Biotite code that builds the C-alpha atoms (Angstrom):
import biotite.structure as struc

atoms = struc.array([
    struc.Atom([0.000, 0.000, 0.000], chain_id="A", res_id=1, res_name="MET", atom_name="CA", element="C"),
    struc.Atom([1.508, 3.316, -0.991], chain_id="A", res_id=2, res_name="ASP", atom_name="CA", element="C"),
    struc.Atom([1.851, 6.346, 1.263], chain_id="A", res_id=3, res_name="ASP", atom_name="CA", element="C"),
    struc.Atom([-0.826, 8.381, -0.523], chain_id="A", res_id=4, res_name="GLU", atom_name="CA", element="C"),
    struc.Atom([-3.432, 5.664, 0.004], chain_id="A", res_id=5, res_name="LEU", atom_name="CA", element="C"),
    struc.Atom([-2.420, 5.304, 3.661], chain_id="A", res_id=6, res_name="ARG", atom_name="CA", element="C"),
    struc.Atom([-2.795, 9.060, 4.090], chain_id="A", res_id=7, res_name="GLN", atom_name="CA", element="C"),
    struc.Atom([-6.280, 9.001, 2.563], chain_id="A", res_id=8, res_name="ARG", atom_name="CA", element="C"),
    struc.Atom([-7.338, 6.130, 4.821], chain_id="A", res_id=9, res_name="LEU", atom_name="CA", element="C"),
    struc.Atom([-6.064, 8.093, 7.806], chain_id="A", res_id=10, res_name="THR", atom_name="CA", element="C"),
    struc.Atom([-7.983, 11.185, 6.679], chain_id="A", res_id=11, res_name="GLU", atom_name="CA", element="C"),
    struc.Atom([-11.181, 9.142, 6.356], chain_id="A", res_id=12, res_name="LEU", atom_name="CA", element="C"),
    struc.Atom([-10.623, 7.758, 9.844], chain_id="A", res_id=13, res_name="GLY", atom_name="CA", element="C"),
    struc.Atom([-10.148, 11.279, 11.195], chain_id="A", res_id=14, res_name="ASP", atom_name="CA", element="C"),
    struc.Atom([-13.378, 12.435, 9.553], chain_id="A", res_id=15, res_name="ILE", atom_name="CA", element="C"),
    struc.Atom([-15.267, 9.452, 10.975], chain_id="A", res_id=16, res_name="ALA", atom_name="CA", element="C"),
    struc.Atom([-13.855, 10.121, 14.457], chain_id="A", res_id=17, res_name="ALA", atom_name="CA", element="C"),
    struc.Atom([-15.133, 13.713, 14.374], chain_id="A", res_id=18, res_name="GLU", atom_name="CA", element="C"),
    struc.Atom([-18.731, 12.669, 13.722], chain_id="A", res_id=19, res_name="LEU", atom_name="CA", element="C"),
    struc.Atom([-21.184, 12.677, 16.634], chain_id="A", res_id=20, res_name="ASP", atom_name="CA", element="C"),
    struc.Atom([-22.080, 9.070, 17.539], chain_id="A", res_id=21, res_name="PRO", atom_name="CA", element="C"),
    struc.Atom([-25.299, 10.293, 19.196], chain_id="A", res_id=22, res_name="GLU", atom_name="CA", element="C"),
    struc.Atom([-26.627, 11.606, 15.876], chain_id="A", res_id=23, res_name="SER", atom_name="CA", element="C"),
    struc.Atom([-28.287, 8.919, 13.767], chain_id="A", res_id=24, res_name="ALA", atom_name="CA", element="C"),
    struc.Atom([-27.263, 10.704, 10.573], chain_id="A", res_id=25, res_name="GLU", atom_name="CA", element="C"),
    struc.Atom([-23.633, 10.950, 11.703], chain_id="A", res_id=26, res_name="ASP", atom_name="CA", element="C"),
    struc.Atom([-23.668, 7.305, 12.768], chain_id="A", res_id=27, res_name="GLN", atom_name="CA", element="C"),
    struc.Atom([-24.796, 6.253, 9.283], chain_id="A", res_id=28, res_name="VAL", atom_name="CA", element="C"),
    struc.Atom([-22.052, 8.423, 7.761], chain_id="A", res_id=29, res_name="ALA", atom_name="CA", element="C"),
    struc.Atom([-19.488, 6.911, 10.121], chain_id="A", res_id=30, res_name="GLN", atom_name="CA", element="C"),
    struc.Atom([-20.589, 3.370, 9.213], chain_id="A", res_id=31, res_name="ASP", atom_name="CA", element="C"),
    struc.Atom([-20.344, 4.192, 5.520], chain_id="A", res_id=32, res_name="ARG", atom_name="CA", element="C"),
    struc.Atom([-16.861, 5.660, 5.914], chain_id="A", res_id=33, res_name="LEU", atom_name="CA", element="C"),
    struc.Atom([-15.702, 2.579, 7.802], chain_id="A", res_id=34, res_name="GLU", atom_name="CA", element="C"),
    struc.Atom([-17.198, 0.266, 5.161], chain_id="A", res_id=35, res_name="ALA", atom_name="CA", element="C"),
    struc.Atom([-15.441, 2.290, 2.463], chain_id="A", res_id=36, res_name="TYR", atom_name="CA", element="C"),
    struc.Atom([-12.121, 2.062, 4.338], chain_id="A", res_id=37, res_name="ARG", atom_name="CA", element="C"),
    struc.Atom([-12.491, -1.709, 4.779], chain_id="A", res_id=38, res_name="GLU", atom_name="CA", element="C"),
    struc.Atom([-13.313, -2.070, 1.088], chain_id="A", res_id=39, res_name="GLY", atom_name="CA", element="C"),
    struc.Atom([-10.160, -0.185, 0.160], chain_id="A", res_id=40, res_name="ILE", atom_name="CA", element="C"),
    struc.Atom([-8.074, -2.334, 2.500], chain_id="A", res_id=41, res_name="ARG", atom_name="CA", element="C"),
    struc.Atom([-9.585, -5.484, 0.991], chain_id="A", res_id=42, res_name="PHE", atom_name="CA", element="C"),
    struc.Atom([-8.907, -4.273, -2.565], chain_id="A", res_id=43, res_name="ALA", atom_name="CA", element="C"),
    struc.Atom([-5.298, -3.394, -1.724], chain_id="A", res_id=44, res_name="VAL", atom_name="CA", element="C"),
    struc.Atom([-4.723, -6.775, -0.086], chain_id="A", res_id=45, res_name="ALA", atom_name="CA", element="C"),
    struc.Atom([-6.254, -8.512, -3.106], chain_id="A", res_id=46, res_name="PHE", atom_name="CA", element="C"),
    struc.Atom([-4.099, -6.560, -5.551], chain_id="A", res_id=47, res_name="ILE", atom_name="CA", element="C"),
    struc.Atom([-0.932, -6.995, -3.506], chain_id="A", res_id=48, res_name="GLU", atom_name="CA", element="C"),
    struc.Atom([-1.583, -10.751, -3.384], chain_id="A", res_id=49, res_name="ASP", atom_name="CA", element="C"),
    struc.Atom([-2.059, -10.618, -7.176], chain_id="A", res_id=50, res_name="ARG", atom_name="CA", element="C"),
    struc.Atom([-5.510, -12.070, -6.793], chain_id="A", res_id=51, res_name="GLY", atom_name="CA", element="C"),
    struc.Atom([-4.224, -15.393, -5.505], chain_id="A", res_id=52, res_name="GLU", atom_name="CA", element="C"),
    struc.Atom([-7.054, -17.106, -3.677], chain_id="A", res_id=53, res_name="VAL", atom_name="CA", element="C"),
    struc.Atom([-6.409, -19.446, -0.795], chain_id="A", res_id=54, res_name="VAL", atom_name="CA", element="C"),
    struc.Atom([-9.247, -21.928, -0.565], chain_id="A", res_id=55, res_name="GLU", atom_name="CA", element="C"),
    struc.Atom([-9.236, -22.019, 3.236], chain_id="A", res_id=56, res_name="GLU", atom_name="CA", element="C"),
    struc.Atom([-9.127, -18.241, 3.627], chain_id="A", res_id=57, res_name="ALA", atom_name="CA", element="C"),
    struc.Atom([-12.095, -16.636, 5.302], chain_id="A", res_id=58, res_name="THR", atom_name="CA", element="C"),
    struc.Atom([-13.604, -13.592, 3.612], chain_id="A", res_id=59, res_name="PRO", atom_name="CA", element="C"),
    struc.Atom([-13.030, -10.232, 5.290], chain_id="A", res_id=60, res_name="PRO", atom_name="CA", element="C"),
    struc.Atom([-15.674, -8.880, 7.613], chain_id="A", res_id=61, res_name="MET", atom_name="CA", element="C"),
    struc.Atom([-16.556, -5.648, 5.828], chain_id="A", res_id=62, res_name="ILE", atom_name="CA", element="C"),
    struc.Atom([-19.112, -3.655, 7.826], chain_id="A", res_id=63, res_name="PRO", atom_name="CA", element="C"),
    struc.Atom([-22.277, -2.788, 5.992], chain_id="A", res_id=64, res_name="VAL", atom_name="CA", element="C"),
    struc.Atom([-23.901, 0.592, 6.623], chain_id="A", res_id=65, res_name="PRO", atom_name="CA", element="C"),
    struc.Atom([-27.206, 0.426, 8.432], chain_id="A", res_id=66, res_name="ARG", atom_name="CA", element="C"),
    struc.Atom([-30.239, 1.845, 6.691], chain_id="A", res_id=67, res_name="ASN", atom_name="CA", element="C"),
    struc.Atom([-32.388, 3.325, 9.410], chain_id="A", res_id=68, res_name="GLU", atom_name="CA", element="C"),
])
């Protein structure tokens, strides 16, 4: 993972941390940001592994945003 991508993931984490967990709207936004970050991490891991699939590997637990 390159430094620019790491920086962007950090920025997304900072934005998510600033959201108010008591606000339902902010909680949805925070969940979406975290799902986006996990998706990026999964994609990077997949690309870095050159798409090699290990049959016994468990899929990543990517959080899904709640629709409330």
